[in-house]
Structure formats: structure tokens, C-alpha cells
N, C-alpha and C positions, 0 to 999 in steps of 0.2 A: 190836634192831631200831630205827632213828629211825621217827618218826612222819611220816605222808605225806601234806601236805596235801599238795590238789588240783594247787598248780601245783612241785611235786618229781615228777619220773618218777622213778620207784624199780626198775627196769627191773636195774642192776646188781645182782644179790642176792648174787653172787658173794663170800663172804666173804675177804676180803684176804688180803694173803700178810705179814702182822705183821712184821717182822725181831725183835719179840720174844715172849714170852708174856705178855707186860706191857702197856708204854707205851709209843709211842714218840712221842716227844717231839722235835719239830720248831721251833729259835730262831732268827728273823729280827731282827738287830740292824741298825737304820737310823740314820745318823748327817748332819748336815747345819748347812752353817751356810750363811748369804746372801750370794750378790752384796752387795755396798756395805756388810756388817757389818765395824763395827771389825776392826783387826786384832787388839786385846787381846783380843777375844773369843774369835777363833781361836787364839790361842796359849793361853788358860786352856782351853776347851774341850778342848785337845789334852794339855793337862798334867795336869788335872783327870779325863779322861774316856778319848780315844781311847788314849793311853799306856799308861795303866794297868791299862787293858780289854785287851790285848791283851797285856802283859805276864802278866799274871793267866791268860788261857788256853793261852798258850805253858807253861804247867807244869802244863796239865790237858790233852793230845793224846788224852784218849781221849773227849771232850767234842765233838760236832761240831756246828757250825754257820752261818749265810748269814749275809752282812753284807751292806748297801749303807751306800755312801757317795757323797756327790751329785757332782756333776761340781765344783762353784766349791770342795768339799772337798777333792778329788782334786788339783787343779790348785795348793791350795792347799801340800798336803802333798809334790808334787811337787819344788815349790820351797824350802820350808822345811824338810820334813824326808824326804829320801828314803831313808832307812835305815830308815824306818816302811815305808813299799811296800814294799822289799823284804823285811824280815819277814813282813810277809801276801801277800806271795808265795810265800812258804818254805810255809807254812799251806794254801794255797790249790794248791799241788803236792802234798804229804803229804795232800790230802782231809782234812782235818780241818776248813776254812775253803770255803764256797761263794759268790763274789761274786755279789750281785743287781745286774742293772741300773734303771733309770730314764729320766725325760726329764733331758739332760745339767743342766739349771739348775736343776731340781726345779719342774716348773712345776704347777699341778693340767692333767692330760691333758686330762680333757673338757672345758675353757674355752676353748684355746687353739685353731688352728687345726689340722686332721687333719695336713696336711700337712706344721708346724711340732712336732707330737707325733710321726708319727712320725721326722722326721729328729733329734731331738732323740733318739732312745733308739737310734737306728743312731752316731748321733755318739757318746753312751756305750757302747757295747759295741764300738764299734771303739776307745775310748779302753782299753777293760778288754782289749781284743785285745794292744793295743801293750804296754800292762802287764803283762801276767799272762799273754798264752798260752792266753787260754780265750773264749770264747763266751757268754758267760751270755742263758738263755733265762726267768730272770724275771725281772718286774721290780714293782721297789715302786712303787704307787701314792700317789702323793700325797697323806698327810691324809687315806689312805685314800677319797677323794671318787670315790663309784661313780655311773657315769651308764649306762646298758645300751647305747651306743656303742662303750664300748672295748674289747669283744674285738675289732671291726674293725681299730681302731687296733692292738694289741697285735700279734695274729696277723698283720698285714703290717708288723710291725718284727720280727717273729722271734720275740716271745714265746711262750712255751706257758703259762704260770701267774704267778700273783698272788696277794696276802696283802689281806684284807678280814676287818675287825672281825666278831664274830660277831653285833653289833646288824643288820647288814645279813640277816643269816640268820634274825632273831628277826622281823624287817617282816614275813616271809610265813611266818608261825608256824612255825616250828624253835627249840626249846627248847635255848639254850646250853650245858646240861647234856649233850646227850643228841646233840652235834655230835660229827662224830669223819672221821679223813680228808681226802679232798678232793671238790670237785664239779666237775662239767663247765657250763657254758653257754655258751651263741652267739648272735650278732647275722648275722643274712643269712648263715647260713653259716659264719661266723667262728667257729673254736672257742678258749674257755679255760681252762683249770681255774684254781680257787681254792679257797686255802684260810682257814680261817676263825678268827683270831685269838683268842685268848680274852680278854674282859675283866676277867673275874675274874684271870687270872694278870700282864695289866697292874697291877692294884692288891697283888699280892702280892708282886712283883720289880721293886724290890728292899725292899720298906716292912715285908715279915713276914719273920722267922727262917726258915733256911733249912730247918727241917726241917718246917715248917707247909705248904707245898709239895708236900715228898715225902708227907704226912701225907695231902693232898689226895686227892693221885695213888690213893695204895691206898685209901683209901675208895673212893672213882668205880670204881677196880680191882674191888673185892671184891663192890661192888653191880649194877654193869654188865657185868665182863669185858673180854677185852681193848680198849684203846683207841688211837687217835691224839689229840694232842692240839696246835696250836699256837701259838705266842707271838710275837707281832712288835711291837716299841714302840721308842722311841727310844733310840741312844747316850745324850743326853745325861743320862737319869737315874740314869745310870751315873758319878757323879762333879760332874757341875756342876748339875743341879738342887740347890738350897739344903738345905744341910745332909748331902748323901750324901755328899759324897766323904769325912768321916771315917767314915762307917757303914759304905760301901761297902769302900774300902781300908783308913784305917787301923785300922777294927777289924775288915776282915779278912770282910765277907757275902760277896764274891763270890769270893773263895776257900775261904770253907765251901761254901757255892750249889754252886759244880765238885765239891769234893771229896764232897760228897752225893750227886753224880748218878755220879759212878765208883762208890760206894760200894754203890752200888743198881743198878749198869750187869747185872745179872743178871735185872733185870724195866723200868727204866728204862732205855731205850737212846737217844739221841739221834744224830738224824740227819738231813741233811744233804733238802731238798725236791728236785735232782736226784735224790739216789740212791733218796728214798721213790717218787718216780715211776717209776722204772726198773723197779720190785719190785712196783706194785698200780695198782690201776683205780679211778676216780672210784666215790664213794659212791652218787650219783646225779646228776640235772640239776636246777638250777635256775635259775630266771629271777630278779633283782634290781632292788628301783626305787636311783630316785637317793637315795644317802643317803652317811654318812659312821662313823665313831666317834658313841657318845651324844655324848659332850661338845661335839660340834661342831654337831652337830644343835641343840643348847639353844644355841649362839650361832650360828647361823646360822637358828633360828628355823625348826628341817625339814629346811629345802632350803641346800643352800652357797649358788647365788645369790643368795640371797637377801641376802646381802653388797653386793650390787651394788645392788640398793632402798636396804637400810638407808644405807649411804653413796654418795651421789653424787659423791664424791670417790677412790672406788677404782672408780667406773663409770664415770668419765669418762678416768682413767688405763688402764681395759681397753679402752675403748672407741679410745685411743691406741694401742694398741698394736694393737688390730686394724689398724686405720690402714695402722700400719706397712708388718704381714706383708703387706698386699695390695702394698704402694708394692713394696715386698723381690720379692715373690715374682711381681706383675706384670713388673719386669723381667727378671727370673732368666729369665721364659717366652719373652719379648721377643727373648733372646739363642740361644733354640734353633733348631737346624737353621738358623744363619747362614752364610750362603757361606764358603767360605777362600778363601785365597789373599792378594790386598793388604789386607782386612779381619782377618784372623785376629789378627795383633798388637795391635791397636786391641778386637778380642774379647777376648782372652786379658787384659788390663788393666781393662777392663769385668767380666769373670768377678772379677778380684781383687778389685774395690771392693765388689762385689756380697757373696761371700763375709764383706769386713768390715763388710759393713752387716747379715748374715744371723747372724754372730756375737753385734755389738750385740743383735741382736733376740733372741737369743735368749735373752740374759742379763735382757733387762727380762722376761721370761715366769717368773723366779720369784717364786714364791707368794705370799713372806711379806708382802708390804706389799699384797698384795689383801684381808686379812683381818684380823679383831682375835676374838682370843679371852682364854683368858687368857695369850699370849703377847703382846707390845707390837707386833707384825706393823703394820699401818695408822697407828697411832697413832706410829710408828716415824719420825721425818721421815728419820733417812739411809737409812731403808729406800727409802722412796718418790725421795727423790733419785735414789739409786740407779738406781732405773727410769725414772727420766725422764733422767739422763744418758746411759743406753744406748739409748735412746728418739729422742733427740734427736743423739747420733754416728750411731746407725742410718741417721736420714733426711737427715744434711749427706750419708752418701756417696753416696745416692741421690739427692739432688737436685741434687750436681756433676756426675752421671751426667747426668740429664736435665736439669736445668734451666741448667746452669753457675757460673760461676765468679762471678756477679752476675747478681743475678734478684729480681723482687718479682713474687709470684704470690698471687692471689685467687680465694679458692674461697667460694660460700655453698649449703651442702646440708647436709641432715640427718646428718652425719657419725657422730653417736652413735643413732641412732636410736631418739628418744624424742618425735618427731611435731614439731620443732619445727628448723627451718632453725640453724646455726650460721653463724658468718662466720669463714674461716681467709685469714688475711696471713702469708704466706713470704715474706720476705725473705733476703739470705745473712748476718744478723746476728739476726733477731728469728723467731722463730714466735709468733703472735697470734691465741687462740681465744675468740671473742666471743659472747654469749647475747644475739643483740633480745629473744628472747622471756622472758630475765629479768632486765630492767632494766636491758637493754645493757650486762651486766657484762662484764671480760675476767676471763675464769675461768683462763688458763695464756699466762702472759708466758716464752717463751723467750728465754735471750740465748744464741746459738750460741756463740759463740767459747767461750763457757766451760761450753758443755752443762747450763746449768744451767735449772730453771722456776724463775724469781722467784715464781709464784701459787702455791707446792708447800707449803699451810696447810691448817689442818683447823679446821671448824667445833667450836665446845663444844658438845657433844648430851647428853642424858641414857642413860643405861648402865643397867640393871638392876640394877648392882650398886652405883651409887651411897646407893640405899638403905640400903645394909649399912656406910654407911660409920661411921654413928654407935656402932650396934651392935658393930665391929668396933673400933673407937676405947674401948668398954668392957670390950669382952675382950681386950685389949694389956695390962691391969693386972690381968689372971686368972693365976691358979698354974692349970696345965695338965702334964700327962706329953708330956714332950717325949723319952724315952729313944728312943722310934723315927723317924727322917724319915718326912716325910707327901709322899704326893703334892703335885705344884702343884693338880691338881685340888681337895685340900683345905686347901692352906694360907691361912689369914684372917691380912692382917697387913695393916699401914700404916709406909710407908717415912716418911712426913714429918708432922709435927703439921701441924694446922691446913687438911685438905684440905675441911674440912665448910664451910672456907670461902669455898671457889674451885668450887664447883658454877654454874658462870654458863651458860645455853646460849642460843644465839644464834638471833637472829631472821632471818638471812638467811647466804649461802653466806659464806666469808673470800672473796673475791674483789677484786678493784678494780675502781674507776669508778663505785662504790655512790653512787646520785644519793640525798642524804637531805634532808626538810626537817623541822626538828626544832624546838620548841616552845623560845622563846626563855629560858625558865628550865631548859633540861637543861643538866644539870652533867658534867664529865669523869667521874666515879662513874656515873653513871647511864647514858650512851654503854659504857663499859668494863663493865657487871653486864647490859648488855641489857633497861634496863629503863626505856625511854622510850619516848614516846610518837611515831609516823610521821605527820605530816598530810601529806605526799604521798602519791602512788601511784607515785613513780615509781621507789622502790627495789628493785621485782618484776614494776614495770610491761612491757607490752610493746612495744616500739622497732620502728617503722620501719629497714630497713637498706638505705642506697643505696650501691653501689659505682663507684668509677669509676677505672680507670689511668693515665688522662690527668695527672692533676696529682699526686704523691708525697704532695706537702700536706694532699692531701684525698683518702687511697684509701675512707676508709671515711665516712659520715656515717648517723649514729642519731638521729632523729626520734619526740619522744611530748608529745601535746597531752594533758594529765592535768589534776589536779588538786591544788590545797594549798588545805587545808579544801575551803570552799566556793566556791573560786575556781577560776579557768581560766590556765594557763598553757602555752607550747609551749615545750620543749628541745629543740636540736639539740646533739649533740657529735657532733664529726669529730675524724679520727684520719689521722694523715700522717706517713712518715717519710721521715729526710734520713743515711743512712749509719746511727749508733749513736744518732740521737737520734731522741725520740718526741716528738710535735705532738702535742696535745689542746684543741682550742677547745669551749671551752662556751658557747650562744648562747641568751638566755632574751627570749620575747617576751609580755609580757600582753595577751591578747585581750580582757577585760573590764575587769577593775577593779582598782587597787594591791593587792599583798599585802606586810602589814607582819607586824612583831614574831616573824620566823622566822628559823633560823639554817638555812641552806643548807651543805651540807657534800659534799664529795667524799672516800667512805672509800677506801684502798689497805690492802692487806695483802699481805707480802712475806716470804716463808720467807728471811729472812737475820738476822744477829743482828749489834746496832750496839751496843756497851757502854754508848751514853749514853742512847741513843734507847728501848732496849729495856729501861726500865723506865719509870714510869707516870710521865706530866708533862704538863707545855704550854707553847708557847711562843707569844708572841703578836706582828702586826705584820711578817712574815715574807717577803720575799721569793725565799728561797734558804734550800735545804736542801742538805746531802749527808754521805752515809751510807757509811761503810767498813766492809762486811761482811765479818766476822773467819772466816766459815764457809766464803765461795768465794773470796775474795780478790776481790770486787767493789765498786766504786765506783759509787754511783748520787746523782743532782744534782737535784735540781727548784730548777727554776727559775718564776716566777710574775709575771705583771703588774701584778695586783692583791693588794696586801699582804693574810694571810690569819691566822688565828689557828690552831695546831697541837697535838691531842691526839693523844698520842702513848704505846701501853702494851703489854705483850706477851701474846700469843694463847698460851694456857694452858691445857691440858687438864688431865681426871682421869680415868686409867686404869688398870685392872686387869693386871698382869706376875707372869712367874711368881714374884718375890720379895717382891709383892705392891701396895698401892695406892700411887702415885705421881702428882706434876704433870712436866707434861712440855710443856718449849717447841716451840710449834709457828710461830711466826711474828712478826713485828712490825705493830700496827696504824697508818697514820697516818692521821690524819682533818682535812685541812683543811677551815675553815669559815668567813663570813662574818656577821655582825651583823646584820639589817635591811635588806639590802639592798632600795634601791628598784626594784621591779618592773613602775612605770610605765612606762620607756622600755623599748628594746634593750639590753640589758647584757651584755657578751662577758669570758670568762676565758679567760684562756692559758696554760695551764700547756706547762712543755716537762720530760722525763725523757728524761737524756742517762746512759748505761751504759757502764761500761769495767771 
């Protein structure tokens, strides 16, 4: 019997009707590729993991298991490899495979609005029904992120069970080695069954010899009697993780493992979750705290939402998603119970537009770009770009209904609930998000015709694994036993040399319109490495925001009276928009004394790649600058009425990934600056940015 801490109700004391007299083994394999990932990654994952796994499984019909494929992956399979889905359908029909549902685009269910979560699960269940003729009742909980509100979401979606790591149960006093069967929980009367997935097995499969798992089952059976054990983990570890394809398929680990299960089928019985639920009662009642699997708890400092604290870029993106969700659902509600008749056709057209916007919204909720662990996640610019492209496209569809074909809308409110108001300017071509409380920066610059956020950059910040780089470099030359592949959680490698020389940490967000006053002796390398002294208090100071709809040439004026060294200075920057041109005017007024011997500069950080300027360098005496982006096919043209100097360099982060430490390009920094401006009189600097 299991131990009985006070928060576990053990009234369910009747012995379950296990399928075997030994071990009931439930296997769940989760396969996912995110929206926005490279086509080559989809193809490699298919060739190295998804296809060979099913090919081996077909040769072992006695092995039963459950599979989950995210909606974005199913869409790709349907378009590229329909024959794979046909094979899968045969396995489902035979009863060898059960399909598990989930949020369609693999969101963290607890973080998105409940309405969206229910809709995403229902969308997935409908897709599975259309493809396989079944309605799945299980749900893969993304990254096993559990919050107590989930039973309400899942039951309202037709889900009766999910799979959570045994570390969740350990947090309420249960020993993973004593967990068996499944448990019941509830939230406000909404019931859900939970299967605890074994962390031990996650490190056994496929990294230990097949007979080691069999021996573990035998030993536990002899010590404690018949039990049920669940294994739930990523399908990519069977072929796509480093070193696993050779081990799992060429050296036939998976073939050996399935053969061993069949050989020992007299006492090890593989069974799907629905089959098991049909014949068994829950072991007991349990209430679990907010948690995830152990490694995720380490990466997030104990709670998944801490990623939103550690990474302001993730928080901004998350709040943008919630804002778009509110828009989409708000206008959808406005069509409910609309009168029929003459307006019916108009309402039908609106409904189609809303569904288009909703589809983009759901794609933007894909979890991968919102956090960072051993996988690249947030550090991968193309995943963040995918999120923003979907947010922009969703918003474009809604704004076309609400505002028409040509519009300019100004808002001043705390959209991200951080206690400070932001200014949002939405026009036909642009979406601009300013933060007056953080230096009056331009935090987001959306160019809507290309559905791209040109400010989608990332700060260079300290990560816990950075201190290990020197140690990892030393180990690189050491001789180790690599006869067996390692879990990515155990991989310690460096993908490129010299990373120890790239650990620069930023003083401010990598946004645009950062206003710097620097010592005149500051050099390019000092600025690049964030080893400079800020003489003013403007870069992160509070600006007063004044909005006006009367003149498009002056939509927003940001004012601050601050200090440079011990002297006072008034700075005002005004933003206007005409078609696809941003006009930015800087005005300075010295209130007391002359300020000499300083560099004043305006910093832009852009998520683009320009072959020449995306290298470290400088230019002198420039009035015009043209950039031809190689990623999104966007052209940017800067023009200044006062000739400036320019420093330019790539923003590169050092992050961990499943293949080891690597340097990742995040964007381009442009620093327009002027030496020794005489601030004794009113000074104006006019800058225009044209985007096409």
C-alpha cells in the first residue's frame, strides 16, 4: 500500500483489477514541432524519429501504447506524409495505439485564457475525429505544467485523464517508488484522473539497455507485488536527440526493447490509458500544487510563470497574446444573437474573418518561444518571429473589421499590467508600443504589410550555465565513455570555440529610441560589451507622454527633464506617422548651464539581418542609411537632418541547447551619435525611418 499523507484521500482501498499478475505498463509518446520551426527540422524529425518509431512498432503488435502528435505536427504530416497517418489509423483501429489529445498548437494550457484552452482542445479532438474516427478522452499537458485550475478546463473539453510527472506527487509527500495506478483530483467539482509518469523511466528509456528496465520491473515486483507504472516522454528522444538515431535504430535498441516486452508479456502487460481506465478505479484523491517536471522546475526557479519575470521579452509577448485574445473574443461575442435578414450576409463575412483571426491567435499561443531550458526556446529568434507574425495577422484581421481599411488609433493604458501605462499606436502599416516609464523606449515596432515585429530582439543576460563554460571547455578534451547515448539533460558540450569571450550582459532592454549620454572617451568596443558609463538618467528614466490625434506628424510627444552629470536638460522626442514613414524629432533645451564633452546617441535594436551592417564596425558623417534585410525581405531607410556617426554590431547571445552551448544571432544594433553638441541653445535632431 502507498503511504497516506494528509492531503491524499485513500478511501479507494479496493484492489484494482490489474490486467496481469505482474506489471501493467502504460506508455505515452509525445511528438511535437512548433509553429514557425524550420521545414528542415520537421523533415529531420520525421525521418529520424517519427517514421522509424512507427515502423518498429508495427513489427510488434503485442506492444500497446498511446501517442500524442501536436496539431502543428499533424497539419505537417497531413500535407507532407499522408501515408504516415494512414498507417497510424490502422494501428488505432486495431487497438494497438490510442491517440491522446491536447491543445491544438501546444500551448501551456494554464497560461492562456480558459476559453482559448477549451477551444484549442476541442479543435484538436475534432481533427482526430475527422482523421481517425475517434474522440480522444486523454490530454497531453504541455511541458506537464500543472496548475489547480486545469481540471475545470479539461472536463469542459471532454477530457477525463492526463499524465503528470511523479515529481508533482513527490511535492505532496508521495514516494515515486510507491506510486501506482492513477489518481483523481477535482477543482470546484470538475473531476480529472491523473497518471503519474515515472522520472526514473525517463532516464532509462532509451539510454539504458533494454534488460535494465525489465530487471527494474522484476525487482520492484518481487519487493512490493503487482503494480502499474506510467512512462510519458518526448518522441524526439527516439532518434532526433543527439546520438540517439544510431543507438535506437541502427543498433536496434527500440527493436530489442519491444521484443523484451513481448518476451515477458506473461508478467509485463502493455496497455493503453483508456483500456486501463475501463477496468480500474483510482488509487486515491490528490491535490497537486503548481509544478512541472523536475528539470523544468530548476530552469524556472520552481514555478513556470517565473519565466515571465526573468525574461521581460517573454512577458511582453505573453501580454500581447492576451491583448489579441481579448480583441478576438470580444468582437466574436458582439456577433452573438445578431439579427438575421439583411445583415446575415455581413455577419457571415465577419464570422469568417473572426475565425481567421482566431486561427492566427491559437498559433501564437504555441508554448515553445515563451520559455528557455535546455532547448533553445525563447533564444530562437525564428520561433519568436512566428509568434509575432501570428499575433500581427490576427490583429490585422480584427482591426480591419473594427477600424476599416485605413486607420490610426492611439491608446494609453497599462496593457501588460506591470503598474505603468504603455502607449500603443496602431495604424494601417504600423503597430508601435512605447514604454514611457522605461526611458520612453519603442519596445515593439510592427510592420504590418510583412507581419513582422522589427524589435523582436533579446537582451544578453547571465544564465546559470554560463559559469560552467570554462569547465565544459576543459572537459571537451577529456576522454569519456560515450558507448551509450546521453539524455539531453546530461549533455555537456560546446558547439563552437571562444564562447567565453562572448559573455556580455546588457544594461538596458534591446529596444529602440534609447537615449544615451556617454563619456566622450567611450569606444565602440566599450558600447558593444556594455562596459560604459551612462552620464545621464534618460536611458531608463520616466518620460511624460502626451498624445494627440489632431496631427499625424505629432501623434506622441515624450518629455523628460533630467540630468547629465550634475546639469539639467529637457529632452522631448515626438513621433509622427505618414503612410510607411516614421518621423522622430528630438528637441533639447538646456535649463541651466552648457553641457560639454559628452556623446549623445540614439540606439536602435532591430531583429533583421543585413550582410554588411550585421558585423561590428563604424561609419562617419552619415545622413542616410539603407538596410536590406535578408530574413523578412524588408527595406529600412534612415535619414537624418544632422550628420551623425554610427556604430553597428550584431547582438549575439550565448545559450544552451539540446546540442550544447552556442552563439545565437538576435539582431542588429545601430547607434547614431554626435560628439560635443553645444546644448546652450535649443537643439533639434530630425530622423525619419521609411520601411517597405
